[in-house]
C-alpha positions as CSV (number, residue, x, y, z in Angstrom):
1,M,54.9,108.8,-201.4
2,S,53.8,110.7,-204.5
3,D,52.8,109.0,-207.8
4,K,55.9,110.4,-209.4
5,Q,58.1,108.9,-206.7
6,V,56.4,105.5,-207.0
7,R,56.9,105.5,-210.7
8,Q,60.6,106.3,-210.4
9,E,61.1,103.6,-207.8
10,I,59.4,101.1,-210.1
11,L,61.6,102.2,-213.1
12,D,64.7,101.9,-210.9
13,I,63.7,98.3,-209.8
14,F,63.1,97.3,-213.4
15,Q,66.5,98.7,-214.4
16,W,68.3,96.4,-212.0
17,D,66.0,93.3,-212.2
18,P,67.5,90.9,-214.8
19,R,64.2,89.1,-215.2
20,V,62.5,92.1,-216.7
21,E,63.2,93.9,-220.1
22,A,62.0,97.3,-219.0
23,A,62.4,99.0,-222.4
24,H,59.2,97.4,-223.5
25,I,57.1,98.2,-220.4
26,E,55.4,101.5,-219.8
27,V,54.7,102.4,-216.2
28,T,51.9,104.9,-215.2
29,V,50.8,105.7,-211.7
30,E,47.7,107.5,-210.7
31,H,46.5,107.8,-207.1
32,G,48.7,104.8,-206.2
33,I,47.2,102.6,-209.0
34,V,50.1,101.3,-211.1
35,T,49.4,100.3,-214.7
36,L,52.0,98.3,-216.6
37,T,51.5,98.3,-220.4
38,G,53.6,96.7,-223.1
39,T,55.0,93.5,-224.4
40,V,57.4,90.9,-222.9
41,G,59.0,87.7,-224.2
42,S,57.4,85.3,-221.8
43,D,54.8,84.8,-219.1
44,D,57.6,84.4,-216.6
45,E,58.7,87.9,-217.4
46,R,55.2,89.3,-217.1
47,I,54.9,87.7,-213.6
48,A,58.4,88.9,-212.7
49,A,57.4,92.5,-213.5
50,A,54.4,92.2,-211.2
51,E,56.4,90.6,-208.4
52,A,59.2,93.1,-208.6
53,I,56.9,96.0,-207.6
54,R,54.7,94.1,-205.1
55,H,56.4,95.7,-202.1
56,V,57.0,99.2,-203.4
57,A,55.6,101.7,-200.9
58,G,52.6,103.7,-202.2
59,V,51.3,101.0,-204.6
60,R,47.7,100.5,-203.8
61,Q,46.7,98.4,-206.8
62,L,48.4,96.9,-209.9
63,L,46.9,96.6,-213.3
64,L,48.8,94.5,-215.9
65,H,48.1,95.2,-219.5
66,I,51.0,93.2,-220.9
67,E,51.1,91.1,-224.0
68,V,53.3,88.1,-224.1
69,W,55.0,87.6,-227.4
70,P,57.2,84.5,-227.1
71,S,60.1,84.7,-229.5
72,A,59.6,81.0,-230.5
73,S,56.0,81.7,-231.6
74,G,56.8,84.9,-233.5
75,P,54.7,88.1,-233.4
76,D,51.6,86.5,-235.1
77,R,50.7,84.5,-232.0
78,H,50.4,86.3,-228.8
79,E,48.5,86.1,-225.5
80,R,47.1,89.1,-223.8
81,S,47.0,89.1,-220.1
82,D,44.8,91.7,-218.3
83,L,45.3,91.1,-214.7
84,E,44.2,93.2,-211.8
85,T,45.6,92.7,-208.4
86,S,45.2,94.7,-205.2
87,T,48.0,95.1,-202.7
88,D,45.8,96.3,-199.9
């Protein structure tokens, strides 16, 4: 599966997954390495984004560069999560 096809499948999954607000997550794919960048409202949403694509064919590795900005804490307090996982 090409990187373009992998990216489109991930975008399709995010569109239909109610746990993920895809409008705030950028998806890039290069040689099967998927990078998710952006902000989400909770750590649960960050985890859901990673879980949602775990079984997408062609994903060799996942890099999460997603900031969590909980609405209760406001934008001044945030947590950055840089997580790298391999699906091999």
